[in-house]
Backbone bond lengths (Angstrom), bond angles and torsions (degrees), N, CA, C in turn:
res aa  C-N    CA-C-N  psi(-1)  N-CA   C-N-CA  omega(-1)  CA-C   N-CA-C  phi
1 M - - - 1.467 - - 1.528 109.72 -
2 K 1.337 116.40 -44.73 1.450 118.91 179.16 1.539 112.66 -60.53
3 K 1.342 113.73 -38.44 1.445 119.92 178.20 1.516 112.60 -59.21
4 N 1.353 116.17 -42.08 1.449 120.51 178.45 1.515 112.01 -65.48
5 K 1.370 115.82 -37.65 1.466 118.77 -179.57 1.538 110.01 -65.52
6 E 1.334 116.05 -39.57 1.467 119.54 178.51 1.535 109.67 -68.65
7 L 1.315 118.16 -38.33 1.439 121.62 177.31 1.523 111.73 -64.31
8 L 1.325 117.04 -43.43 1.466 121.03 177.54 1.523 111.54 -63.76
9 K 1.343 116.46 -37.32 1.440 120.61 178.11 1.528 110.94 -63.87
10 M 1.375 114.24 -42.93 1.452 118.30 177.05 1.526 112.49 -62.19
11 I 1.348 114.50 -41.45 1.478 119.46 179.42 1.555 110.84 -61.23
12 R 1.315 115.32 -45.46 1.482 120.07 178.25 1.535 110.46 -57.77
13 K 1.328 117.43 -41.29 1.489 120.76 179.16 1.526 110.10 -65.71
14 L 1.342 117.03 -40.84 1.473 120.46 177.08 1.507 112.13 -64.28
15 I 1.312 117.64 -38.39 1.471 120.38 177.55 1.520 110.52 -64.76
16 E 1.310 116.62 -45.90 1.489 120.03 179.09 1.505 110.65 -60.72
17 A 1.332 117.96 -42.25 1.462 123.20 179.45 1.517 111.56 -66.62
18 S 1.304 118.08 -22.28 1.487 121.00 -177.74 1.517 112.56 -83.86
19 F 1.350 117.39 -4.38 1.481 122.35 178.69 1.503 108.79 -123.28
20 V 1.319 114.46 135.04 1.476 121.54 172.00 1.519 105.44 -136.62
21 G 1.343 115.25 122.66 1.454 119.62 -179.28 1.525 112.35 62.34
22 G 1.338 118.04 29.08 1.440 121.12 179.54 1.521 114.87 81.21
23 R 1.345 115.96 2.32 1.466 120.23 -178.82 1.514 109.31 -110.89
24 I 1.353 113.23 144.69 1.474 119.76 178.00 1.516 108.74 -76.84
25 I 1.326 116.39 130.94 1.432 123.97 178.52 1.536 108.10 -98.82
26 E 1.304 117.12 107.40 1.454 120.59 -174.89 1.505 114.55 -57.08
27 K 1.317 116.33 -40.15 1.486 121.71 179.90 1.561 109.12 -60.33
28 E 1.332 117.89 -41.37 1.467 121.81 179.02 1.505 112.51 -68.57
29 V 1.337 116.09 -37.51 1.448 119.91 176.80 1.530 111.94 -63.46
30 I 1.310 116.82 -42.07 1.464 121.64 176.81 1.523 109.30 -62.90
31 R 1.318 117.08 -44.03 1.446 120.57 179.31 1.523 110.95 -61.02
32 A 1.325 115.66 -43.75 1.512 120.38 -179.81 1.492 110.35 -63.26
33 I 1.349 117.21 -41.87 1.484 118.98 -178.93 1.527 108.87 -64.62
34 M 1.290 118.22 -40.57 1.456 120.28 179.10 1.525 111.17 -60.82
35 I 1.351 116.44 -42.58 1.475 120.57 178.65 1.526 110.23 -62.67
36 L 1.329 116.26 -44.30 1.495 120.74 -176.35 1.544 108.90 -70.20
37 K 1.312 119.21 -33.44 1.453 121.96 179.05 1.519 112.06 -65.26
38 S 1.346 115.62 -27.67 1.472 119.69 -178.49 1.483 114.31 -75.70
39 L 1.343 117.19 -10.26 1.490 121.50 -179.69 1.518 108.43 -73.44
40 P 1.338 116.78 160.63 1.446 119.88 170.04 1.512 111.06 -52.54
41 Q 1.334 118.13 147.96 1.440 124.14 -169.75 1.536 112.14 -50.61
42 S 1.328 118.42 -52.67 1.470 119.75 -176.43 1.528 112.57 -61.11
43 N 1.346 115.66 -40.85 1.476 118.91 175.51 1.551 112.10 -68.97
44 A 1.312 115.58 -37.43 1.459 119.55 -178.23 1.544 111.96 -62.61
45 I 1.320 115.78 -42.01 1.470 119.07 178.38 1.501 111.07 -63.19
46 F 1.338 115.82 -48.23 1.456 120.70 179.35 1.542 110.71 -61.34
47 A 1.347 116.66 -45.38 1.466 121.05 -178.21 1.515 112.30 -65.19
48 M 1.347 118.71 -39.00 1.464 122.13 177.59 1.550 110.97 -63.33
49 A 1.327 115.32 -43.35 1.447 119.25 -179.65 1.507 110.25 -64.44
50 E 1.345 119.09 -42.95 1.450 121.58 179.35 1.525 110.80 -68.04
51 Y 1.314 116.55 -38.72 1.472 121.36 179.17 1.537 110.79 -61.48
52 L 1.379 116.44 -46.33 1.463 119.20 176.86 1.495 114.01 -63.15
53 K 1.340 117.78 -40.63 1.446 121.32 175.56 1.499 110.95 -60.12
54 G 1.330 116.56 -42.61 1.466 121.80 179.88 1.523 111.80 -65.36
55 L 1.302 116.07 -39.67 1.505 119.94 178.32 1.520 109.32 -63.37
56 K 1.351 117.72 -45.27 1.429 120.27 179.30 1.521 112.96 -61.78
57 R 1.363 114.99 -42.15 1.441 120.97 179.66 1.534 110.64 -62.02
58 K 1.361 114.57 -44.79 1.473 118.93 179.31 1.510 111.17 -65.53
59 E 1.316 119.24 -37.65 1.467 123.41 179.99 1.536 109.22 -64.29
60 R 1.365 116.13 -40.15 1.472 119.72 179.34 1.492 112.22 -61.97
61 E 1.343 117.21 -28.75 1.472 121.39 178.70 1.507 111.17 -68.07
62 H 1.301 118.69 -15.55 1.480 122.05 -178.18 1.556 110.70 -119.45
63 T 1.339 116.21 18.16 1.436 121.41 177.76 1.528 109.35 -118.13
64 M 1.347 116.52 129.98 1.476 120.86 -179.54 1.529 106.53 -102.03
65 Y 1.316 115.78 120.56 1.455 121.96 176.52 1.524 108.13 -102.92
66 I 1.323 116.60 123.49 1.458 121.10 179.01 1.522 108.45 -116.19
67 E 1.307 115.81 129.60 1.463 122.01 177.78 1.550 104.67 -118.89
68 T 1.283 116.16 126.18 1.483 120.96 -177.63 1.569 109.91 -144.91
69 A 1.288 113.48 162.74 1.467 119.00 -178.28 1.541 112.27 -82.23
70 I 1.331 116.81 -25.74 1.445 121.21 -179.13 1.537 109.14 -131.50
71 P 1.314 118.17 156.47 1.457 119.98 178.02 1.536 111.68 -61.46
72 L 1.305 117.64 141.59 1.471 122.78 -178.70 1.530 108.15 -101.98
73 S 1.319 113.73 148.18 1.473 119.35 176.86 1.545 107.64 -75.39
74 S 1.293 115.25 156.29 1.452 120.51 179.54 1.505 111.36 -61.58
75 A 1.351 118.00 -30.10 1.456 121.79 179.04 1.530 111.06 -66.07
76 I 1.343 117.22 -43.60 1.450 121.54 177.30 1.499 110.58 -63.17
77 V 1.310 118.59 -44.04 1.450 123.30 -178.63 1.558 108.47 -61.67
78 S 1.336 113.93 -43.97 1.444 119.13 179.70 1.542 112.11 -61.34
79 R 1.329 115.18 -41.55 1.447 120.20 178.67 1.553 111.26 -63.89
80 M 1.332 115.31 -43.35 1.454 120.30 177.74 1.510 110.98 -59.18
81 K 1.350 114.83 -46.38 1.467 121.53 -178.14 1.527 109.17 -61.53
82 K 1.345 116.82 -44.92 1.456 121.34 -179.18 1.521 110.62 -60.10
83 I 1.320 118.89 -43.49 1.455 122.94 178.70 1.542 110.79 -61.56
84 V 1.352 116.74 -46.74 1.455 121.45 -178.80 1.508 111.19 -65.86
85 E 1.332 117.78 -35.27 1.435 121.95 -175.10 1.538 112.26 -69.94
86 K 1.334 117.35 -4.11 1.457 118.52 169.79 1.514 111.94 -69.83
87 K 1.309 115.40 -23.24 1.478 120.80 179.97 1.537 113.02 -106.36
88 V 1.359 118.42 -37.44 1.448 119.38 -174.55 1.548 107.89 -148.38
89 Q 1.335 115.13 145.30 1.442 121.39 177.46 1.527 110.86 -70.46
90 I 1.330 118.41 125.55 1.469 123.39 179.47 1.508 108.26 -106.30
91 N 1.361 115.28 124.31 1.446 120.42 178.49 1.528 113.80 -107.11
92 K 1.300 116.34 -19.37 1.443 120.33 -177.40 1.547 109.65 -144.03
93 V 1.339 115.60 140.68 1.451 120.43 176.53 1.491 108.08 -123.62
94 L 1.313 116.26 125.33 1.489 121.66 177.01 1.530 108.89 -118.64
95 I 1.355 113.85 130.24 1.471 118.98 -176.40 1.498 109.64 -117.07
96 N 1.326 115.68 133.87 1.481 120.84 179.53 1.535 107.09 -123.80
97 I 1.316 118.18 128.78 1.437 122.64 177.60 1.520 106.77 -93.31
98 N 1.339 115.50 122.64 1.461 122.56 -179.11 1.546 108.58 -137.02
99 P 1.342 116.66 100.46 1.469 120.00 -178.11 1.516 113.64 -63.65
100 E 1.338 118.39 -17.52 1.468 121.54 -177.53 1.497 111.88 -69.06
101 I 1.343 121.42 -17.47 1.460 119.98 178.77 1.517 111.83 -83.53
102 L 1.335 116.70 0.30 1.470 126.00 173.50 1.508 114.64 65.92
103 G 1.232 122.14 -39.89 1.452 124.31 -179.57 1.544 109.77 -179.56
104 G 1.309 117.17 169.86 1.468 119.06 -177.12 1.491 111.66 79.35
105 F 1.319 116.35 -152.67 1.465 121.25 -179.44 1.511 112.25 -156.92
106 K 1.322 115.00 162.17 1.444 122.60 168.56 1.539 106.69 -119.40
107 L 1.277 116.87 138.69 1.459 121.17 -177.52 1.534 107.01 -128.01
108 K 1.320 115.50 130.33 1.467 119.39 -178.41 1.514 107.95 -132.58
109 I 1.362 114.49 130.63 1.453 122.84 175.81 1.515 107.34 -136.41
110 G 1.293 118.83 113.87 1.474 120.78 -176.19 1.528 109.42 62.10
111 D 1.292 116.16 -123.13 1.472 122.61 -179.85 1.513 112.72 -93.59
112 E 1.338 118.77 -8.30 1.412 121.40 -176.47 1.543 111.09 -89.00
113 I 1.340 117.16 138.23 1.450 122.90 176.83 1.506 110.29 -130.41
114 W 1.329 116.43 128.96 1.458 121.94 171.15 1.482 108.76 -109.22
115 D 1.313 116.56 116.91 1.471 120.21 -177.89 1.535 108.57 -107.03
116 E 1.287 116.20 100.41 1.472 123.62 178.90 1.532 109.69 -110.90
117 S 1.351 115.68 28.27 1.463 119.89 -179.09 1.535 110.21 -91.61
118 I 1.293 115.97 157.16 1.461 119.51 178.67 1.531 110.65 -64.57
119 M 1.340 115.63 -40.18 1.467 119.41 177.06 1.513 110.63 -62.27
120 G 1.306 118.40 -39.10 1.466 123.45 176.87 1.533 111.19 -62.29
121 K 1.304 115.77 -41.04 1.506 119.43 177.88 1.476 111.36 -66.44
122 I 1.345 117.60 -40.44 1.483 121.97 175.11 1.507 110.37 -59.26
123 Q 1.327 117.71 -43.63 1.458 121.56 179.47 1.534 111.24 -64.00
124 Q 1.365 116.53 -38.46 1.471 120.64 176.93 1.477 111.73 -63.06
125 I 1.351 116.54 -40.01 1.480 120.28 179.89 1.549 109.67 -66.37
126 K 1.338 115.86 -42.32 1.469 120.48 176.92 1.519 110.67 -56.67
127 E 1.337 115.93 -47.63 1.475 119.86 178.71 1.494 111.71 -60.46
128 A 1.299 118.47 -42.09 1.460 122.49 -179.43 1.535 111.07 -64.58
129 I 1.325 117.58 -39.38 1.476 120.24 -179.47 1.541 109.27 -71.36
130 R 1.309 119.27 -38.49 1.455 121.60 177.89 1.537 111.34 -64.71
131 G 1.292 116.60 -28.62 1.474 119.43 176.39 1.445 111.07 93.30
């Protein structure tokens, strides 16, 4: 058990070293992979899987997902990004058109979700009525 804790601690350090300013540093990723490859095979497989999960999780923290009913202009997307970047560095913006939300938008960054859609407001009203 102690060995796994030490391994997880090492993986977390490698993940942090692989990001600078919210961006993946390829050179650091290669270095981390070389370090993890040098572990005994059973540990290496576990460590690589955890490292990749951690990289994806860290990347999601710097990716802004926008879901909207209609296509947004680049000016609106830029304004949204500028507002969000007051709190977190955004490196990638992904937009999904979903007419089922009726209007407004949903914004997701990492684990945080802002639901400003009409469908979201309807759901909130339903929840409030149910008690």
